[in-house]
Biopython code that builds the backbone (N, CA, C, O; Angstrom):
import numpy as np
from Bio.PDB.StructureBuilder import StructureBuilder

atoms = [
    (1, "MET", "N", (93.095, 57.031, 19.903)),
    (1, "MET", "CA", (94.522, 57.201, 20.069)),
    (1, "MET", "C", (95.708, 55.800, 19.101)),
    (1, "MET", "O", (94.994, 54.879, 19.500)),
    (2, "ALA", "N", (96.240, 55.438, 18.694)),
    (2, "ALA", "CA", (96.966, 54.723, 17.661)),
    (2, "ALA", "C", (97.873, 53.736, 19.707)),
    (2, "ALA", "O", (97.806, 54.110, 20.878)),
    (3, "SER", "N", (98.333, 52.895, 19.249)),
    (3, "SER", "CA", (99.632, 52.304, 19.842)),
    (3, "SER", "C", (100.929, 53.109, 19.857)),
    (3, "SER", "O", (100.619, 54.301, 19.847)),
    (4, "SER", "N", (101.966, 52.985, 19.872)),
    (4, "SER", "CA", (102.852, 53.269, 19.856)),
    (4, "SER", "C", (104.155, 51.895, 19.695)),
    (4, "SER", "O", (104.445, 50.945, 20.421)),
    (5, "LYS", "N", (104.531, 52.252, 18.756)),
    (5, "LYS", "CA", (105.634, 51.338, 18.297)),
    (5, "LYS", "C", (106.755, 51.588, 19.787)),
    (5, "LYS", "O", (106.674, 50.660, 20.592)),
    (6, "GLU", "N", (107.319, 52.241, 20.009)),
    (6, "GLU", "CA", (107.753, 52.119, 21.594)),
    (6, "GLU", "C", (107.220, 50.975, 22.456)),
    (6, "GLU", "O", (107.800, 49.889, 22.481)),
    (7, "TYR", "N", (106.058, 51.234, 23.197)),
    (7, "TYR", "CA", (105.286, 50.717, 23.435)),
    (7, "TYR", "C", (105.369, 48.943, 23.621)),
    (7, "TYR", "O", (105.832, 48.307, 24.567)),
    (8, "LEU", "N", (104.606, 48.335, 22.079)),
    (8, "LEU", "CA", (104.716, 47.641, 21.721)),
    (8, "LEU", "C", (106.544, 47.151, 22.221)),
    (8, "LEU", "O", (106.556, 46.232, 23.040)),
    (9, "GLU", "N", (107.940, 47.669, 21.807)),
    (9, "GLU", "CA", (109.052, 46.862, 21.490)),
    (9, "GLU", "C", (109.178, 47.241, 23.431)),
    (9, "GLU", "O", (109.965, 46.627, 24.152)),
    (10, "PHE", "N", (108.388, 48.156, 23.861)),
    (10, "PHE", "CA", (109.244, 47.733, 25.521)),
    (10, "PHE", "C", (108.230, 46.732, 26.061)),
    (10, "PHE", "O", (108.362, 46.588, 27.277)),
    (11, "ILE", "N", (107.313, 46.039, 25.554)),
    (11, "ILE", "CA", (105.842, 44.456, 25.547)),
    (11, "ILE", "C", (107.032, 43.873, 25.325)),
    (11, "ILE", "O", (107.598, 43.493, 26.350)),
    (12, "LEU", "N", (107.611, 43.675, 24.270)),
    (12, "LEU", "CA", (107.389, 42.571, 23.256)),
    (12, "LEU", "C", (109.245, 42.185, 24.278)),
    (12, "LEU", "O", (109.371, 41.090, 24.827)),
    (13, "GLU", "N", (110.180, 43.025, 24.330)),
    (13, "GLU", "CA", (111.008, 42.924, 25.604)),
    (13, "GLU", "C", (110.528, 42.561, 26.651)),
    (13, "GLU", "O", (111.063, 41.476, 26.879)),
    (14, "GLN", "N", (109.968, 42.751, 27.299)),
    (14, "GLN", "CA", (110.031, 42.508, 29.203)),
    (14, "GLN", "C", (109.182, 40.637, 28.817)),
    (14, "GLN", "O", (109.200, 39.812, 29.731)),
    (15, "LEU", "N", (108.452, 40.209, 27.252)),
    (15, "LEU", "CA", (108.121, 39.301, 26.896)),
    (15, "LEU", "C", (109.797, 38.555, 26.988)),
    (15, "LEU", "O", (110.052, 37.827, 27.948)),
    (16, "SER", "N", (110.562, 38.747, 26.211)),
    (16, "SER", "CA", (111.372, 38.016, 25.839)),
    (16, "SER", "C", (112.344, 36.590, 26.555)),
    (16, "SER", "O", (113.394, 36.033, 26.233)),
    (17, "GLU", "N", (111.654, 36.464, 27.312)),
    (17, "GLU", "CA", (112.276, 35.214, 28.476)),
    (17, "GLU", "C", (110.699, 34.043, 27.682)),
    (17, "GLU", "O", (110.387, 33.121, 28.436)),
    (18, "LEU", "N", (110.178, 34.095, 26.841)),
    (18, "LEU", "CA", (108.954, 32.899, 26.795)),
    (18, "LEU", "C", (109.652, 32.924, 25.335)),
    (18, "LEU", "O", (110.383, 33.776, 24.829)),
    (19, "ASP", "N", (109.298, 32.017, 24.968)),
    (19, "ASP", "CA", (109.265, 31.396, 23.527)),
    (19, "ASP", "C", (108.178, 31.976, 22.701)),
    (19, "ASP", "O", (107.216, 32.283, 23.405)),
    (20, "ASP", "N", (107.928, 32.361, 20.776)),
    (20, "ASP", "CA", (107.167, 32.563, 20.098)),
    (20, "ASP", "C", (105.686, 33.526, 21.054)),
    (20, "ASP", "O", (104.577, 33.239, 21.504)),
    (21, "VAL", "N", (106.506, 34.650, 20.960)),
    (21, "VAL", "CA", (105.617, 35.672, 21.330)),
    (21, "VAL", "C", (105.528, 36.590, 20.096)),
    (21, "VAL", "O", (106.542, 37.171, 19.711)),
    (22, "THR", "N", (104.307, 36.746, 19.441)),
    (22, "THR", "CA", (104.229, 37.403, 18.121)),
    (22, "THR", "C", (102.783, 38.272, 17.835)),
    (22, "THR", "O", (101.617, 38.375, 18.218)),
    (23, "TYR", "N", (103.615, 38.726, 17.021)),
    (23, "TYR", "CA", (101.991, 40.159, 17.126)),
    (23, "TYR", "C", (102.143, 40.749, 15.493)),
    (23, "TYR", "O", (103.083, 40.778, 14.698)),
    (24, "ARG", "N", (101.092, 41.076, 15.455)),
    (24, "ARG", "CA", (100.065, 41.368, 14.449)),
    (24, "ARG", "C", (99.387, 42.793, 14.355)),
    (24, "ARG", "O", (98.552, 43.079, 15.213)),
    (25, "ALA", "N", (99.748, 43.848, 13.206)),
    (25, "ALA", "CA", (100.101, 45.110, 13.323)),
    (25, "ALA", "C", (97.973, 45.178, 13.323)),
    (25, "ALA", "O", (97.762, 44.045, 12.891)),
    (26, "MET", "N", (97.078, 45.574, 13.462)),
    (26, "MET", "CA", (96.063, 45.867, 13.057)),
    (26, "MET", "C", (94.941, 46.871, 13.135)),
    (26, "MET", "O", (94.052, 46.793, 13.983)),
    (27, "MET", "N", (94.981, 47.391, 12.633)),
    (27, "MET", "CA", (94.306, 49.293, 12.908)),
    (27, "MET", "C", (94.909, 50.541, 13.892)),
    (27, "MET", "O", (94.417, 51.303, 14.725)),
    (28, "GLY", "N", (95.972, 50.359, 13.439)),
    (28, "GLY", "CA", (96.961, 51.232, 14.749)),
    (28, "GLY", "C", (97.475, 50.591, 16.000)),
    (28, "GLY", "O", (98.146, 51.123, 16.884)),
    (29, "GLU", "N", (97.112, 49.546, 15.935)),
    (29, "GLU", "CA", (96.903, 48.886, 17.724)),
    (29, "GLU", "C", (97.440, 47.096, 17.143)),
    (29, "GLU", "O", (97.574, 46.736, 15.974)),
    (30, "TYR", "N", (97.663, 46.223, 18.453)),
    (30, "TYR", "CA", (98.514, 45.238, 18.061)),
    (30, "TYR", "C", (98.002, 44.219, 18.755)),
    (30, "TYR", "O", (97.874, 44.054, 19.969)),
    (31, "ILE", "N", (97.685, 43.459, 17.699)),
    (31, "ILE", "CA", (97.263, 41.907, 18.474)),
    (31, "ILE", "C", (98.219, 40.907, 18.778)),
    (31, "ILE", "O", (99.128, 40.602, 18.006)),
    (32, "LEU", "N", (97.974, 40.230, 20.233)),
    (32, "LEU", "CA", (99.800, 39.516, 20.893)),
    (32, "LEU", "C", (98.940, 38.083, 20.873)),
    (32, "LEU", "O", (97.813, 37.676, 21.155)),
    (33, "TYR", "N", (100.635, 37.420, 20.179)),
    (33, "TYR", "CA", (99.918, 35.563, 20.096)),
    (33, "TYR", "C", (100.904, 35.370, 21.070)),
    (33, "TYR", "O", (101.709, 36.234, 21.417)),
    (34, "TYR", "N", (100.832, 34.154, 21.538)),
    (34, "TYR", "CA", (101.613, 33.256, 22.280)),
    (34, "TYR", "C", (101.592, 32.081, 21.789)),
    (34, "TYR", "O", (100.513, 31.498, 21.894)),
    (35, "ARG", "N", (102.377, 31.572, 21.317)),
    (35, "ARG", "CA", (102.729, 29.683, 21.055)),
    (35, "ARG", "C", (101.169, 29.559, 19.540)),
    (35, "ARG", "O", (100.589, 28.550, 19.139)),
    (36, "GLY", "N", (100.994, 30.980, 19.126)),
    (36, "GLY", "CA", (99.862, 30.737, 17.984)),
    (36, "GLY", "C", (98.859, 30.790, 18.610)),
    (36, "GLY", "O", (98.141, 30.327, 17.724)),
    (37, "LYS", "N", (98.057, 31.007, 19.574)),
    (37, "LYS", "CA", (97.310, 31.505, 20.193)),
    (37, "LYS", "C", (96.981, 33.540, 20.616)),
    (37, "LYS", "O", (97.770, 34.363, 21.082)),
    (38, "ILE", "N", (95.682, 33.686, 20.238)),
    (38, "ILE", "CA", (95.685, 35.197, 20.829)),
    (38, "ILE", "C", (95.247, 35.198, 22.251)),
    (38, "ILE", "O", (94.265, 34.689, 22.792)),
    (39, "ILE", "N", (96.316, 35.961, 22.746)),
    (39, "ILE", "CA", (96.357, 36.524, 24.351)),
    (39, "ILE", "C", (96.067, 37.234, 24.603)),
    (39, "ILE", "O", (95.626, 37.267, 25.752)),
    (40, "GLY", "N", (96.033, 38.628, 23.677)),
    (40, "GLY", "CA", (95.427, 39.799, 24.331)),
    (40, "GLY", "C", (96.107, 40.792, 22.903)),
    (40, "GLY", "O", (96.255, 40.690, 21.685)),
    (41, "GLY", "N", (96.357, 41.726, 23.985)),
    (41, "GLY", "CA", (96.682, 43.114, 22.444)),
    (41, "GLY", "C", (97.077, 44.383, 22.959)),
    (41, "GLY", "O", (96.911, 44.675, 24.143)),
    (42, "ILE", "N", (97.618, 45.191, 22.082)),
    (42, "ILE", "CA", (98.081, 46.302, 22.732)),
    (42, "ILE", "C", (97.405, 47.506, 22.437)),
    (42, "ILE", "O", (97.602, 48.003, 21.328)),
    (43, "TYR", "N", (96.704, 48.019, 23.168)),
    (43, "TYR", "CA", (95.923, 49.597, 22.789)),
    (43, "TYR", "C", (95.218, 50.458, 23.839)),
    (43, "TYR", "O", (94.757, 50.404, 24.979)),
    (44, "ASP", "N", (95.411, 51.344, 22.724)),
    (44, "ASP", "CA", (96.392, 53.015, 23.406)),
    (44, "ASP", "C", (97.152, 52.788, 23.973)),
    (44, "ASP", "O", (97.256, 53.647, 24.848)),
    (45, "ASP", "N", (98.419, 51.512, 24.110)),
    (45, "ASP", "CA", (99.327, 51.854, 24.374)),
    (45, "ASP", "C", (99.142, 51.106, 26.358)),
    (45, "ASP", "O", (99.624, 51.278, 27.478)),
    (46, "ARG", "N", (98.306, 50.426, 25.774)),
    (46, "ARG", "CA", (97.963, 49.192, 27.863)),
    (46, "ARG", "C", (98.193, 48.008, 26.683)),
    (46, "ARG", "O", (98.168, 47.837, 25.464)),
    (47, "LEU", "N", (98.421, 47.363, 27.883)),
    (47, "LEU", "CA", (98.745, 45.797, 27.955)),
    (47, "LEU", "C", (97.399, 45.085, 28.558)),
    (47, "LEU", "O", (97.295, 44.752, 29.739)),
    (48, "LEU", "N", (96.254, 44.879, 27.437)),
    (48, "LEU", "CA", (95.238, 43.531, 27.577)),
    (48, "LEU", "C", (94.913, 42.257, 26.899)),
    (48, "LEU", "O", (95.061, 41.833, 25.753)),
    (49, "VAL", "N", (94.381, 41.756, 28.087)),
    (49, "VAL", "CA", (94.524, 40.051, 28.205)),
    (49, "VAL", "C", (92.973, 39.366, 28.054)),
    (49, "VAL", "O", (91.905, 39.637, 28.603)),
    (50, "LYS", "N", (93.210, 38.752, 27.446)),
    (50, "LYS", "CA", (91.919, 37.950, 27.152)),
    (50, "LYS", "C", (91.171, 37.336, 28.771)),
    (50, "LYS", "O", (91.918, 36.590, 29.404)),
    (51, "PRO", "N", (89.880, 37.609, 29.360)),
    (51, "PRO", "CA", (89.517, 37.776, 30.777)),
    (51, "PRO", "C", (88.984, 35.898, 31.477)),
    (51, "PRO", "O", (87.934, 35.472, 31.958)),
    (52, "VAL", "N", (90.828, 35.023, 31.080)),
    (52, "VAL", "CA", (90.097, 33.658, 31.052)),
    (52, "VAL", "C", (90.305, 33.676, 32.784)),
    (52, "VAL", "O", (91.011, 34.583, 33.225)),
    (53, "LYS", "N", (89.740, 32.754, 33.698)),
    (53, "LYS", "CA", (89.940, 32.291, 34.789)),
    (53, "LYS", "C", (91.210, 32.064, 35.124)),
    (53, "LYS", "O", (91.064, 31.735, 36.301)),
    (54, "SER", "N", (92.190, 32.017, 34.941)),
    (54, "SER", "CA", (94.243, 31.905, 34.969)),
    (54, "SER", "C", (94.073, 34.019, 35.474)),
    (54, "SER", "O", (94.146, 34.654, 36.526)),
    (55, "ALA", "N", (93.894, 34.279, 34.385)),
    (55, "ALA", "CA", (93.974, 35.488, 34.320)),
    (55, "ALA", "C", (93.100, 36.687, 35.557)),
    (55, "ALA", "O", (93.609, 37.646, 36.136)),
    (56, "VAL", "N", (92.180, 36.358, 35.611)),
    (56, "VAL", "CA", (91.224, 37.059, 36.905)),
    (56, "VAL", "C", (91.825, 36.333, 38.260)),
    (56, "VAL", "O", (91.726, 36.791, 39.398)),
    (57, "ALA", "N", (92.457, 35.125, 37.892)),
    (57, "ALA", "CA", (93.253, 34.511, 39.263)),
    (57, "ALA", "C", (93.649, 35.484, 39.668)),
    (57, "ALA", "O", (93.280, 36.249, 40.559)),
    (58, "LEU", "N", (94.651, 35.460, 38.807)),
    (58, "LEU", "CA", (96.727, 36.283, 38.721)),
    (58, "LEU", "C", (96.173, 37.450, 39.244)),
    (58, "LEU", "O", (96.445, 37.688, 40.421)),
    (59, "MET", "N", (95.409, 38.288, 38.600)),
    (59, "MET", "CA", (95.375, 39.149, 38.557)),
    (59, "MET", "C", (93.752, 40.063, 39.158)),
    (59, "MET", "O", (93.174, 40.879, 38.440)),
    (60, "PRO", "N", (93.275, 39.683, 40.571)),
    (60, "PRO", "CA", (91.884, 39.582, 41.193)),
    (60, "PRO", "C", (91.664, 40.658, 41.464)),
    (60, "PRO", "O", (90.665, 40.952, 42.122)),
    (61, "ASP", "N", (92.863, 41.890, 40.871)),
    (61, "ASP", "CA", (92.187, 43.725, 41.309)),
    (61, "ASP", "C", (92.014, 44.136, 40.005)),
    (61, "ASP", "O", (91.224, 45.078, 39.935)),
    (62, "ALA", "N", (92.278, 43.924, 39.379)),
    (62, "ALA", "CA", (92.595, 44.186, 37.639)),
    (62, "ALA", "C", (91.027, 45.003, 37.064)),
    (62, "ALA", "O", (89.836, 44.755, 37.254)),
    (63, "THR", "N", (91.693, 45.945, 36.376)),
    (63, "THR", "CA", (89.318, 46.521, 36.090)),
    (63, "THR", "C", (89.358, 45.848, 34.320)),
    (63, "THR", "O", (90.340, 45.672, 33.599)),
    (64, "PHE", "N", (88.539, 45.705, 34.164)),
    (64, "PHE", "CA", (88.073, 45.095, 32.891)),
    (64, "PHE", "C", (87.627, 46.508, 32.287)),
    (64, "PHE", "O", (86.824, 47.310, 32.764)),
    (65, "GLU", "N", (88.718, 46.629, 30.549)),
    (65, "GLU", "CA", (88.277, 47.744, 30.085)),
    (65, "GLU", "C", (88.058, 47.301, 28.461)),
    (65, "GLU", "O", (88.591, 46.253, 28.097)),
    (66, "LEU", "N", (87.393, 47.977, 27.632)),
    (66, "LEU", "CA", (87.388, 48.072, 26.393)),
    (66, "LEU", "C", (88.455, 48.375, 25.793)),
    (66, "LEU", "O", (88.876, 49.527, 25.894)),
    (67, "PRO", "N", (89.328, 47.162, 24.824)),
    (67, "PRO", "CA", (90.712, 47.457, 24.179)),
    (67, "PRO", "C", (89.202, 48.686, 22.598)),
    (67, "PRO", "O", (89.804, 49.684, 22.200)),
    (68, "TYR", "N", (88.402, 48.629, 22.251)),
    (68, "TYR", "CA", (87.667, 50.289, 21.908)),
    (68, "TYR", "C", (86.449, 49.367, 21.047)),
    (68, "TYR", "O", (86.270, 48.224, 20.627)),
    (69, "GLU", "N", (85.764, 50.694, 21.099)),
    (69, "GLU", "CA", (84.672, 50.451, 20.966)),
    (69, "GLU", "C", (83.640, 49.344, 20.350)),
    (69, "GLU", "O", (83.748, 49.051, 19.159)),
    (70, "GLY", "N", (82.701, 48.767, 21.113)),
    (70, "GLY", "CA", (82.156, 47.475, 20.528)),
    (70, "GLY", "C", (82.704, 46.136, 20.690)),
    (70, "GLY", "O", (82.210, 45.029, 20.477)),
    (71, "ALA", "N", (84.194, 46.618, 21.248)),
    (71, "ALA", "CA", (84.953, 45.201, 21.641)),
    (71, "ALA", "C", (84.143, 44.878, 22.368)),
    (71, "ALA", "O", (82.973, 45.249, 22.464)),
    (72, "LYS", "N", (85.325, 43.391, 23.536)),
    (72, "LYS", "CA", (84.639, 42.239, 24.662)),
    (72, "LYS", "C", (85.569, 43.226, 25.438)),
    (72, "LYS", "O", (86.264, 44.106, 24.931)),
    (73, "GLU", "N", (85.446, 42.901, 26.828)),
    (73, "GLU", "CA", (85.813, 43.497, 27.665)),
    (73, "GLU", "C", (86.812, 42.229, 27.640)),
    (73, "GLU", "O", (86.762, 41.020, 27.411)),
    (74, "MET", "N", (88.302, 43.799, 28.230)),
    (74, "MET", "CA", (89.627, 42.495, 28.612)),
    (74, "MET", "C", (90.162, 42.930, 29.700)),
    (74, "MET", "O", (89.778, 44.064, 29.990)),
    (75, "LEU", "N", (90.834, 42.510, 30.351)),
    (75, "LEU", "CA", (91.507, 42.802, 31.112)),
    (75, "LEU", "C", (92.880, 43.839, 31.028)),
    (75, "LEU", "O", (93.734, 43.331, 30.301)),
    (76, "LEU", "N", (93.197, 44.844, 31.456)),
    (76, "LEU", "CA", (94.414, 45.293, 31.860)),
    (76, "LEU", "C", (95.325, 44.857, 33.090)),
    (76, "LEU", "O", (95.055, 44.478, 34.229)),
    (77, "VAL", "N", (96.616, 45.083, 32.338)),
    (77, "VAL", "CA", (97.809, 44.469, 32.903)),
    (77, "VAL", "C", (98.559, 45.637, 32.985)),
    (77, "VAL", "O", (99.057, 46.326, 32.094)),
    (78, "ASP", "N", (98.563, 45.790, 34.621)),
    (78, "ASP", "CA", (98.965, 46.999, 35.179)),
    (78, "ASP", "C", (100.641, 46.588, 35.755)),
    (78, "ASP", "O", (101.314, 47.445, 36.329)),
    (79, "ASP", "N", (101.080, 45.410, 35.549)),
    (79, "ASP", "CA", (102.237, 45.319, 36.634)),
    (79, "ASP", "C", (102.928, 45.149, 35.277)),
    (79, "ASP", "O", (103.203, 43.952, 35.193)),
    (80, "VAL", "N", (103.422, 45.930, 33.942)),
    (80, "VAL", "CA", (103.919, 45.598, 32.563)),
    (80, "VAL", "C", (105.397, 45.414, 33.000)),
    (80, "VAL", "O", (106.090, 44.663, 32.314)),
    (81, "ASP", "N", (106.051, 46.151, 34.287)),
    (81, "ASP", "CA", (107.459, 46.147, 34.462)),
    (81, "ASP", "C", (107.860, 44.717, 35.460)),
    (81, "ASP", "O", (108.720, 44.976, 36.302)),
    (82, "ASN", "N", (107.429, 43.480, 35.469)),
    (82, "ASN", "CA", (107.386, 42.888, 36.792)),
    (82, "ASN", "C", (108.174, 41.652, 34.816)),
    (82, "ASN", "O", (107.427, 41.299, 33.903)),
    (83, "ARG", "N", (108.860, 41.531, 34.842)),
    (83, "ARG", "CA", (109.299, 40.256, 33.610)),
    (83, "ARG", "C", (108.257, 39.094, 33.899)),
    (83, "ARG", "O", (107.361, 38.744, 33.131)),
    (84, "ASP", "N", (108.566, 38.508, 35.270)),
    (84, "ASP", "CA", (108.799, 37.224, 35.849)),
    (84, "ASP", "C", (106.882, 36.734, 36.083)),
    (84, "ASP", "O", (106.240, 35.696, 36.237)),
    (85, "PHE", "N", (106.558, 38.479, 35.968)),
    (85, "PHE", "CA", (104.593, 37.994, 36.390)),
    (85, "PHE", "C", (104.319, 37.900, 35.057)),
    (85, "PHE", "O", (103.570, 36.963, 34.782)),
    (86, "LEU", "N", (104.770, 38.726, 33.929)),
    (86, "LEU", "CA", (103.768, 38.349, 32.601)),
    (86, "LEU", "C", (104.843, 36.606, 32.782)),
    (86, "LEU", "O", (104.212, 35.691, 33.311)),
    (87, "ALA", "N", (105.856, 36.386, 32.485)),
    (87, "ALA", "CA", (105.478, 34.884, 32.210)),
    (87, "ALA", "C", (104.946, 34.438, 32.214)),
    (87, "ALA", "O", (104.226, 33.908, 31.368)),
    (88, "LYS", "N", (105.124, 34.431, 34.108)),
    (88, "LYS", "CA", (103.866, 33.262, 34.612)),
    (88, "LYS", "C", (102.451, 33.692, 34.578)),
    (88, "LYS", "O", (101.669, 32.807, 34.922)),
    (89, "LEU", "N", (101.904, 34.868, 34.238)),
    (89, "LEU", "CA", (100.199, 35.324, 33.266)),
    (89, "LEU", "C", (100.272, 34.212, 32.401)),
    (89, "LEU", "O", (99.775, 33.105, 32.608)),
    (90, "PHE", "N", (101.425, 34.857, 30.656)),
    (90, "PHE", "CA", (100.678, 34.105, 29.661)),
    (90, "PHE", "C", (101.053, 32.341, 30.178)),
    (90, "PHE", "O", (100.680, 31.337, 29.573)),
    (91, "ASN", "N", (101.567, 32.366, 30.968)),
    (91, "ASN", "CA", (101.968, 30.872, 30.898)),
    (91, "ASN", "C", (100.729, 30.122, 30.383)),
    (91, "ASN", "O", (100.388, 29.484, 29.387)),
    (92, "ALA", "N", (99.836, 30.837, 32.494)),
    (92, "ALA", "CA", (99.206, 29.889, 32.731)),
    (92, "ALA", "C", (97.698, 30.168, 32.291)),
    (92, "ALA", "O", (96.596, 29.663, 32.502)),
    (93, "MET", "N", (98.282, 31.348, 31.496)),
    (93, "MET", "CA", (96.204, 31.408, 30.416)),
    (93, "MET", "C", (96.233, 30.640, 29.009)),
    (93, "MET", "O", (95.279, 30.529, 28.239)),
    (94, "TYR", "N", (98.074, 29.921, 28.761)),
    (94, "TYR", "CA", (97.499, 28.851, 27.068)),
    (94, "TYR", "C", (96.754, 27.800, 27.606)),
    (94, "TYR", "O", (95.725, 27.551, 26.979)),
    (95, "ASP", "N", (96.974, 27.133, 28.562)),
    (95, "ASP", "CA", (95.491, 26.284, 28.328)),
    (95, "ASP", "C", (94.386, 26.652, 28.051)),
    (95, "ASP", "O", (93.373, 26.193, 27.524)),
    (96, "GLU", "N", (94.779, 27.690, 28.550)),
    (96, "GLU", "CA", (92.619, 28.214, 28.625)),
    (96, "GLU", "C", (92.064, 28.706, 27.413)),
    (96, "GLU", "O", (90.924, 28.685, 26.951)),
    (97, "LEU", "N", (93.551, 29.320, 26.866)),
    (97, "LEU", "CA", (92.638, 30.111, 25.137)),
    (97, "LEU", "C", (92.239, 29.107, 24.068)),
    (97, "LEU", "O", (92.854, 28.041, 24.029)),
    (98, "PRO", "N", (91.371, 29.322, 23.292)),
    (98, "PRO", "CA", (91.932, 28.320, 22.552)),
    (98, "PRO", "C", (92.042, 28.390, 20.872)),
    (98, "PRO", "O", (92.140, 29.486, 20.321)),
    (99, "LEU", "N", (92.023, 27.392, 20.259)),
    (99, "LEU", "CA", (93.493, 27.547, 18.557)),
    (99, "LEU", "C", (92.535, 28.708, 18.248)),
    (99, "LEU", "O", (91.579, 29.354, 18.676)),
    (100, "PRO", "N", (93.569, 28.533, 17.031)),
    (100, "PRO", "CA", (93.257, 30.344, 16.457)),
    (100, "PRO", "C", (91.999, 29.282, 15.585)),
    (100, "PRO", "O", (91.824, 28.090, 15.836)),
    (101, "LYS", "N", (91.419, 29.902, 14.786)),
    (101, "LYS", "CA", (90.000, 29.420, 14.082)),
    (101, "LYS", "C", (90.982, 28.664, 12.631)),
    (101, "LYS", "O", (92.108, 29.102, 12.396)),
    (102, "LYS", "N", (90.440, 27.647, 11.863)),
    (102, "LYS", "CA", (91.523, 27.383, 10.555)),
    (102, "LYS", "C", (90.913, 28.567, 9.620)),
    (102, "LYS", "O", (89.777, 28.984, 9.845)),
    (103, "LYS", "N", (91.472, 28.938, 8.876)),
    (103, "LYS", "CA", (91.095, 29.295, 7.323)),
    (103, "LYS", "C", (90.697, 28.225, 5.905)),
    (103, "LYS", "O", (91.189, 27.200, 5.434)),
    (104, "ARG", "N", (89.658, 29.024, 5.606)),
    (104, "ARG", "CA", (89.517, 28.836, 4.294)),
    (104, "ARG", "C", (90.263, 28.633, 3.395)),
    (104, "ARG", "O", (89.829, 28.497, 2.252)),
]
sb = StructureBuilder()
sb.init_structure("model")
sb.init_model(0)
sb.init_chain("A")
sb.init_seg("    ")
for serial, (resi, resn, name, xyz) in enumerate(atoms, 1):
    if name == "N":
        sb.init_residue(resn, " ", resi, " ")
    sb.init_atom(name, np.array(xyz, "f"), 0.0, 1.0, " ", f" {name:<3s}", serial, name[0])
structure = sb.get_structure()
């Protein structure tokens, strides 16, 4: 099942207090970037983020879910209605995320 544009718009609105949140459509889903780094994505109308230490620490009870078959597990963000929490989560994760790979 592909993610809806409406859910993407909802998540982007929830993240609107942060600077430089962008996305890229990918096979019916959406990859989310924060200040140029991949932070997670929207898969089947679920917000999933990379399972870095800071994300696990902020969401100790979060479930690990597959964004799609054959992918690495990611953390499900349940509290998408809490703008302050989402901003705190993205800011905490930023330094742990790798820089994008250079294109040749």
